[in-house]
C-alpha positions as CSV (number, residue, x, y, z in Angstrom):
1,M,4.3,-90.8,-48.1
2,S,4.9,-94.5,-48.4
3,Q,8.3,-96.3,-48.6
4,N,9.3,-96.8,-52.2
5,Y,8.8,-100.3,-53.7
6,S,11.0,-102.1,-54.4
7,N,13.9,-101.2,-52.2
8,P,16.7,-101.8,-53.1
9,F,15.9,-101.1,-56.7
10,N,17.4,-101.1,-60.2
11,P,16.9,-98.9,-62.1
12,T,13.3,-97.6,-61.3
13,T,11.1,-97.6,-58.2
14,K,7.6,-96.4,-57.4
15,I,6.8,-93.9,-54.7
16,K,3.2,-93.5,-53.5
17,F,2.0,-90.4,-51.6
18,A,-1.2,-88.9,-50.4
19,V,-2.1,-85.2,-50.3
20,Q,-4.3,-84.3,-47.4
21,K,-5.3,-80.8,-48.5
22,S,-5.0,-78.8,-51.7
23,G,-1.7,-77.0,-52.0
24,D,1.8,-76.9,-53.4
25,V,3.6,-80.2,-53.2
26,K,7.3,-80.9,-53.9
27,I,9.1,-84.2,-53.8
28,V,12.8,-84.3,-54.5
29,A,15.5,-86.9,-54.3
30,F,19.0,-86.1,-53.1
31,D,22.2,-88.1,-52.4
32,I,24.0,-88.5,-49.0
33,T,25.9,-85.2,-49.6
34,G,22.6,-83.3,-50.0
35,R,23.0,-82.7,-53.8
36,D,19.7,-82.7,-55.6
37,V,19.3,-85.7,-58.0
38,Q,15.8,-85.4,-59.3
39,T,12.6,-83.5,-58.7
40,F,9.5,-85.8,-59.0
41,V,6.7,-83.4,-58.2
42,N,6.6,-79.6,-58.0
43,E,3.0,-78.4,-58.5
44,K,-0.3,-77.7,-56.8
45,L,-2.2,-80.9,-56.1
46,Q,-5.7,-81.8,-54.9
47,P,-6.4,-84.2,-52.0
48,L,-5.8,-87.6,-53.6
49,T,-3.4,-90.5,-53.6
50,Y,-0.6,-90.3,-56.3
51,E,2.3,-92.3,-57.5
52,T,5.5,-91.2,-59.0
53,T,8.6,-93.0,-60.4
54,F,12.3,-92.5,-59.5
55,D,14.4,-93.4,-62.5
56,G,18.0,-94.1,-61.4
57,S,19.3,-95.2,-64.7
58,Q,21.4,-92.0,-65.0
59,T,22.8,-92.1,-61.4
60,T,25.3,-94.3,-59.6
61,S,24.6,-97.1,-57.1
62,G,24.2,-95.8,-53.6
63,I,22.0,-94.5,-50.8
64,Y,19.6,-91.7,-51.7
65,F,16.8,-89.9,-49.9
66,Y,13.5,-88.5,-51.1
67,Q,11.6,-85.8,-49.3
68,M,8.0,-84.6,-49.6
69,M,7.2,-81.0,-48.6
70,S,3.7,-79.6,-48.6
71,G,2.8,-76.6,-46.4
72,D,4.2,-77.3,-42.9
73,F,4.4,-81.1,-43.7
74,K,7.9,-82.5,-44.4
75,Q,8.8,-86.2,-44.6
76,T,12.0,-87.9,-45.7
77,R,12.7,-91.5,-46.5
78,K,15.7,-93.5,-47.7
79,L,16.1,-95.6,-50.8
80,I,18.9,-97.7,-52.2
81,L,19.9,-98.0,-55.8
82,S,21.8,-101.2,-56.5
83,K,23.1,-101.7,-60.1
């Protein structure tokens, strides 16, 4: 999973990620308190490179995290929404 571009962002940012083997993939965003903000992906995907968008127009400025989970793979990255 790549770092989002651009970061900081306002109000949208792109997140690229690659799936290594077929399976269920979930990518979620959450705030610093752990509250879920948005689910980007929650489906079975084939091995390819994908891109999704985080739309922060309905959220407040601040630090957020996004996490990709697929099988035993888990990765978390930070993003900053600056309005």
